[in-house]
C-alpha positions in Angstrom: 190.0 112.0 162.0 189.0 109.4 164.8 190.7 105.8 164.5 189.3 103.2 166.5 192.1 100.9 167.9 190.0 97.6 168.3 188.6 94.7 166.5 185.6 94.6 168.6 182.2 94.4 166.5 180.0 95.6 169.4 182.3 98.8 169.6 182.2 99.5 165.9 178.6 99.0 166.0 177.9 101.5 168.7 180.2 104.1 166.8 178.3 103.6 163.5 174.9 103.8 165.0 175.8 107.2 166.8 177.0 108.5 163.4 180.7 108.8 164.5 183.0 109.4 161.7 185.9 106.8 162.3 188.2 104.2 160.8 189.5 101.0 162.4 192.9 100.2 162.8 193.5 97.2 165.0 195.9 97.3 168.1 197.8 93.9 168.4 198.9 93.8 172.0 199.2 91.1 174.4 196.2 91.8 176.7 196.8 88.6 178.6 200.3 89.7 179.4 199.3 93.1 180.4 196.3 92.0 182.6 198.5 89.5 184.4 201.4 91.8 185.1 199.1 94.5 186.3 196.9 92.0 188.4 200.2 90.8 190.1 201.2 94.1 190.9 197.9 94.7 192.9 196.3 96.9 190.2 192.6 97.2 190.6 190.1 95.7 187.9 188.9 99.3 187.1 192.5 100.5 186.6 193.3 97.6 184.4 190.5 98.2 182.1 191.8 101.8 182.0 195.5 100.7 181.2 194.5 98.2 178.6 192.3 101.1 176.8 195.3 103.2 176.8 197.8 100.6 175.7 195.6 100.0 172.5 195.2 103.6 171.8 199.0 104.1 172.4 199.9 101.2 170.2 198.0 102.8 167.1 198.6 106.5 168.2 202.4 106.2 168.0 202.0 105.2 164.3 199.4 107.8 163.6 200.2 110.8 165.7 198.1 113.1 163.4 194.9 111.1 164.5 192.9 110.9 167.6 192.9 107.3 168.5 190.5 105.5 170.5 191.2 102.6 172.7 188.5 100.6 174.8 188.4 97.7 177.1 186.4 95.9 179.4 187.2 94.1 182.7 184.5 91.7 184.5 185.2 91.8 188.1 183.4 88.9 190.1 181.8 89.2 193.7 185.1 87.8 194.9 187.2 90.4 193.1 188.3 87.8 190.5 188.7 88.9 187.0 187.3 86.4 184.1 188.9 86.4 180.7 187.0 85.5 177.4 186.3 81.8 177.6 188.4 79.5 175.4 186.2 76.5 175.3 182.3 76.1 175.6 183.2 74.2 178.9 185.0 77.3 179.9 181.9 79.1 179.2 179.8 77.0 181.3 182.2 77.3 184.2 182.2 80.9 183.9 178.5 81.2 184.0 178.1 78.7 186.9 180.6 80.9 188.7 178.5 84.0 188.2 174.9 82.4 188.6 173.0 84.1 191.5 175.5 86.8 192.2 176.3 90.4 191.1 179.5 91.1 189.2 181.0 94.4 187.8 181.7 95.4 184.4 184.7 98.0 184.0 184.5 99.6 180.7 187.3 102.1 179.9 188.2 104.4 176.8 191.2 106.4 176.3 191.9 108.8 173.2 195.3 109.4 172.4 196.7 112.3 170.2 200.0 113.2 169.4 201.4 110.2 170.9 199.9 111.0 174.5 196.6 110.5 176.3 194.4 113.5 176.1 191.0 111.9 177.3 190.0 108.9 179.5 186.9 107.7 181.0 185.9 104.5 182.9 182.2 103.6 183.8 180.9 100.6 186.0 178.0 98.5 185.3 176.6 96.1 188.3 175.2 93.1 186.6 172.8 90.9 188.7 172.6 87.2 187.5 169.8 85.2 188.3 170.2 81.8 189.7 170.8 79.7 186.6 169.6 76.1 186.3 172.7 73.4 184.9 170.5 72.5 181.9 169.6 76.1 181.1 173.4 77.0 181.0 174.4 74.0 178.9 171.6 74.6 176.4 172.5 78.4 176.4 176.1 77.8 175.6 175.4 75.1 173.1 172.9 77.4 171.2 174.9 80.4 171.4 178.6 79.7 171.6 179.5 81.2 168.3 178.5 84.5 169.5 179.3 84.4 173.3 182.6 83.0 172.8 184.3 86.4 172.1 182.8 87.8 175.2 183.9 88.3 178.6 181.1 86.8 181.0 179.6 84.7 178.0 176.8 87.0 177.2 175.7 89.4 174.5 173.2 91.6 176.5 171.8 92.8 173.2 170.4 89.0 172.4 169.5 85.7 174.4 172.2 87.0 177.0 169.4 89.3 178.5 167.9 86.1 179.7 170.8 85.6 182.4 169.8 88.6 184.4 167.4 89.6 187.0 168.4 93.4 186.8 171.4 95.7 185.8 172.9 99.0 187.5 174.6 101.2 185.1 174.7 102.7 181.6 173.7 100.4 178.6 176.6 101.4 176.7 179.0 100.6 179.3 177.5 96.9 179.3 178.2 96.8 175.7 182.0 97.8 176.4 182.5 101.4 175.9 181.3 104.5 177.8 179.7 105.9 174.7 178.0 109.0 176.1 180.8 110.7 177.8 183.0 109.9 174.4 180.4 111.6 172.4 180.4 114.7 174.7 184.3 114.8 174.2 184.0 114.6 170.4 181.6 117.3 170.3 184.0 119.6 172.3 186.6 118.8 169.8 184.1 119.5 166.9 184.6 116.1 165.4 180.9 115.9 165.8 178.3 118.6 165.5 176.8 120.2 168.6 
């Protein structure tokens, strides 16, 4: 039995489409507090993504020690090393897109599996996202049209939709962009015979 410790629709969709048998139990953790604390300690964005994924898996895994619990998280690191959070308002989204315009940023996508109350597998992947120079009118129109779907995403885009228009090119795995290192995860699930090989 695999439990996804996440409310992310994109992660649920990835697992569904890959025919992974799983259930969902939301992990209620204070992501902002954990991120801020780790950042204050000088932890790298890559390791913060990993720590948040582990925190989600551990929160559910301690209550369900008989199950394998998957936690996943994604951190956006700008070209100056700043981490962006999900926008709270359309104005936040506009500011974020203006910050990213014409520059490359990194997406760190992490997954951790906990079993018996301890981590047994982890993987972090990086994607480099090259944002084309964005005009102010385009940014405002994009946010106005798509706020309902992009307001829940770090970086204010859904690459599988209109967000594809924001980029000149992308380096890295498509699934990592969507928020989870799916191919290594599938390999581990086959090793553990949760999926056919």
